[in-house]
N, C-alpha and C positions, 0 to 999 in steps of 0.2 A: 488833222487841222495842224500845222506847224507852229510847236513853241515859239514866239517871240523873244527878241533877245529884254523884249521891257519887260514883259510877264517874269523874264527872269529877275531881273534888276528888281521887279517887287515882290520876290520871292523873298530875295536876300535882304532888302532893306524891310519886310516886316520879320524877318527873324531879328535884325538889329534893335529894331523899336518894339517889339511886342510881345517876343521870344517864340518857341519852340510850337505850343500848341497854334497857336495863330497863323504859324507857317503852312502847318498842316492842314489847318481849315483853307487856306488860301491856295493849298494845291490841290485840294477834293475840289473846291469850284471850278478851280480853271479847267478841270481833268472831266468834272459834269458835263461841264459847257463844250468842252471838244469831244464829247461821246465816247471816251478815250476809258471804258468799263473797266476792263481787266488794269489796267496802270492803279485807276480808281479803288477796285477792290484793297490794292497793297498800299494805298495810302489811306485808305480808313481801316486798314488793319494794323498800319503806324501808329494811330490818333488811337486807336483802343489799349494798344503798350503802353504811349505816352500817357494815356489821361489816368491806366491807375498802375504808371510808373512800373514798368518792366522797361529792356531794352527793347532800343528801337525796334531790331531786326531781333526778336527773341524766336525761338524757333523750336525750343523744347514743348514735350508733350503735355504741360501741366499739374503732373504727376507731384510734382516737387512742393506745388503752388498750396498756402491754406487754402481751408475751402471758399471764404467769402472772395478772393481775387480770381483764383479758380473759374467762380461765376460769371466774374464780372467781366473775365476774360471769352468765357465760350457767349454770354450771351452779347456781347459785344463784335464776335465773329460774324456770330448767327444775324445779325441788323444788317453787318456789311454784306452778306452775303443776299439777304433780302432785296437791300436796295440797288444792288448790283445786276442779281438777276433779273428785277422788277424791271429795272431798265433796259437790260439786252430784251427781254421778250415785246416792250414796248416797241421797242426799234426792230421786229421780226428775227431775233435773231433768236430760234428757235431750240436749239440743243443748248449751246454755250448760256443760255437764262436758266436751261433747266440743271445746267453744271452744278451752278453757282445756290439754286432754290431746292434741289434734293436733299441738302443735310436741313434745311428751314422744317420740314416736314409739314409746312401748307397745302396743301393738296387739292382745295378746293377754291381754295385764292385762282393758283397753278390755271388750274384748270377753266376757272373763266377768264383769265386772263389771255388763255391758248384760244381762247375759244373765238376772241376776239377778232384770228389772226386768220385772212384769207389765204386758203391753199390756193397757190399754183405753183406751177412746174421747178421752181426753185428751191419751194421748201415742204415739198408733199412728202418727201422721206422722210426728214427730221420731223415735221409732223405726226405721220405714223407711229416714228419708231420712239417718240415721248408721250404721244396720246395713248398709243396702242400698248407698246411692250414695256416702256416706263410704265404703267398700269397709271399715267394722269387722268386720262378721259378714253377707256378704252372702247365707248361707244361710239361716240365722236374718231377713233383712229379705225375704227374698223368700217364707220360709214365711210371715209377716205377712201378706203382701199375700196371699198366694193364701186365709188362712184368713179374711179379715176383708175382702176386694174380689171376690173370685171369680174365675176363670177366665179374662175375657176380660180381664182387667184385667193378671193377671199374664200371659197372654202378652204382652201390649201394653209390659208392664217388662221382661220379659224381650229383649224384640227391642231394648229402646231401651239395657238400661244392661249389660245380661251377655256383648256383645260383646267390652267392652275389659277383660273380668275374664278369670283364668286357667283354663283345659281341670278343672281341678278346681272351683274353684267354681262354671264352667257345670251339671258333672258332678251336684253336690248340688243345681243348682234344675232344673234336668231330670229329673234321676230324681222331683224332689216332685213336679212338673205330672205326668209321666207315671203315676204311680202313682194321683195324685187323678183324672185324666180316665178313667184305665183304671177306675176304680170305680165312680166315677160311673157310666159308659159302660153295666158289666153289672150292676148294680140296675135303670137304666132296661130294658134289654133286658130283664131276666129279670121285671117287670113289666107288663110289654109281652106276652114272652109266657104268662103267671100271667093275665095277665087275658082274653086270648081263647081260653085250651085249658083256663081256670077249672082251672089246676094251676100248681104253684110247681116251675120246668123242675129236675132236680138236677145240669147243666152250669157248669162252674167258672170255664169262660174262656169270651172272643169267639167263636174257635173253634167252639167245640163247641156254641156256643151259636143260631150263626149259617147251619152248615151244615147243609143240608137243611131250613131254614126263609125258604126264599124270600119266603115270603108276607109277610117281616116289613120287604122295603125293593117299598113300591111306586113311581113315580115322584117321588113330592114325600116321601118318608120317611126318617125319620133318626129319630135317638134322644138325638144328643149336637148341638151346632154343629159343621156340617161345615169351618168354617174352623179353629177350635178343634182337631179331629182333624189337619188337615193341619199346622197348625203345631208339635202335638207332637210327632207323629211326625217331623218335621224338625228337631226340636231334639233326638230320644232318638240324634240321630247321635254324641254328644259320649259317651254312656255308657260304662260298662265294664259296672257290676256286671250280672252274670250275671240276676238274679229281674227287675231290670228291662230291662231287654235283652228277655227274657222278654214281658215285658210290652208292651213298644213294638213286638214284632213278635203277638203278638195285636189291636192296634189296627190294623195293618197288614190282617190277616184281616177285620175289620169292614167298615174303609173298602173293600174289594177288594169289597161286595159292593153298597155304595150304586149311585145309580142315576147314569147318565152326568155328566150334571149338577153331579153334586158328586164330580165323580174330577177334582180342579181339576190345571193344569198346572204341573208344579215347576218349580223349574230345573234345567237338566243338569249334573251326569248324570242327576239323577231327574227327568224328564220328568213318565213314568207314575210318579205318586208312590207311592203303596202299593203294585206289583211290585218297584219298584226299591229302595224303604226295607227290603222286606222280604227279598231279594236281600243286601243289604246289612248286617241287624241277622243273620240266618244266620249268614254269614261270621264277625261277628264272635263269632256262640256258637259255634265250631266247626264249623258243619256247611255243606256246599252252597260248599266252600271254592276249590276251583275255578271253578265255575258262575260263583260272585262276580265272580272276578280275571280272568277271560273278559271277562263283563260290561262290566263297567269299563273293560277294558283299550280294549274295542272303539268304547267313549265316547271315552275318552284319543287315543286314534287318528286317528277320525273328526270330531269335531269343530274348527273352524277356532278356535286358540286367543286370535284376534282377534277375534272375532264371540261367541263365548260365552266369553271369558276364562277360565283359569289354572283357573279350579275344576274339569273335568272331571281333568287329568289332577293336580290334587295332592289331588285327593278318590281317584283312583287309587295316588299314592304312596305316601297315605297309610293306605289297606286293606293294600296288601302289607306296610307296616309294622306294622299291627295285630295281622296272622294272624302274624308274626314273619319274613318273609320281607324283612328291611333288607337284603339285600344286594341283591338283585332291587329294590328301590325305589330304591335309587342308581342303579343302571344303567337303569330305568326314568327317572328323575327327567333323568338326563342325556341319555337320547337325545329326549325328548318337548317338553324345554320348549324354548322357541323361546330365541334368541340374547338378546335387548332382554329378558328376563321379568322380573319385578317380583313374584316372591312376595307370596301373598297373607297365609300363614302358616299358609293347613288343613292342610298337612305339616309333617312335623319338616324342618328345613334337612341340607345334605349332611353337614354335619357333625356333627348328631346321628344324625342313618340310619349316620355312617362307626360313631360309638364306640357305637348300639347293633350295631351288623355285628361289630366288632369288627376292622376292617382303616379305614385310610385309603389304601388304594393310590389307591382313583379319585378319592377327594376332592384327593389333590398334586397328581394328574397333573392337575386341573380347574385347579387355581389354578394350576399351570404355564402354561397355556393360557392365561388368562384376566391371565399379569401382574397377580393375585393375591397378593403379596409377604408383606401379613397373616396372610391367609387361610391360605396356605402353611404360615408361622413356627406359626399357631395348629397346624395337622392335625399338624406334624411334631412340636410339645410334646406335643400327645394322644395321640400314638401311644406317647408313652416312659413315659406314667402310668402306674402301678399298678394293677392291679386291671381294666381297660380288658376290656369283655367278648369 
């Protein structure tokens, strides 16, 4: 919208009649009405400066100001960011809106507002960037990648972007991928069976579909990209939702029927990718727990940590914790971890395990031995907190 001569005249008249504050109010309202939001931001900044007695074009850091004035300036600028960012998002400008809202820090509110924006070919890249890579709503961002760019891009995205996100966020994205790939694979296997047997099979799980149908698996036969299958099974280790774990377990049942050339070697302790993951998922589901613990304990004990890293040990400790054996997890972590070990974050820390187990004795003893006075004090205070499990 072009500013008319009348509006310029109104601004001049307002200044003459009512002063600087009134003219800035009128300017801001005009810019709101015309949706000139970047210019509105500059007008709002001038309003803040004028209100607290700073030069209209003040651009210093504010370090020289007294604390009260500096706080007023910062709060005013955040209010300006909030108004302009919200207005831009409301009008569908995702990247620009987030640029203003990033310093405000109200991520949940931003996620809710972005959630009302429907994805299309014009804004899909911006939505993925802000939701996933900027961390505003990783689950929605990953879902958009899966929906619009397919399984291959989703797996690549998970590998590159999700390792730095929280386990809860990883679970949401891994769960979507498992559900998607499982549904795709069931449909493809059913179609193959129907084509070869002239009848739709009644089974609904991959295990039931492939059992006693070895003819589905020739030397070069598969029903989904086998690298996608292996990656999805690997990602599924973070899951806790029972229904999603069942689907992940079902994927391993299919994978175990594949030709040997598609039985990819995984990283220890999941070298035999489908049998080892099947055992792991069973344990998380409360099944074959002792068998799984023995398997992963043997891996942790037999694999050289300097050759294979801490993965086997941390996987074993994490499994113990996830099946509710936190006291055992503490003892095994202390027993198996090398003296100079630097945890990778795959397993809970000793402090977290102690909190879950409801006892800090081993942790406090460990801190004494390591001359870790900060850790000792932390554990000592944590042990006195109410509601400790």
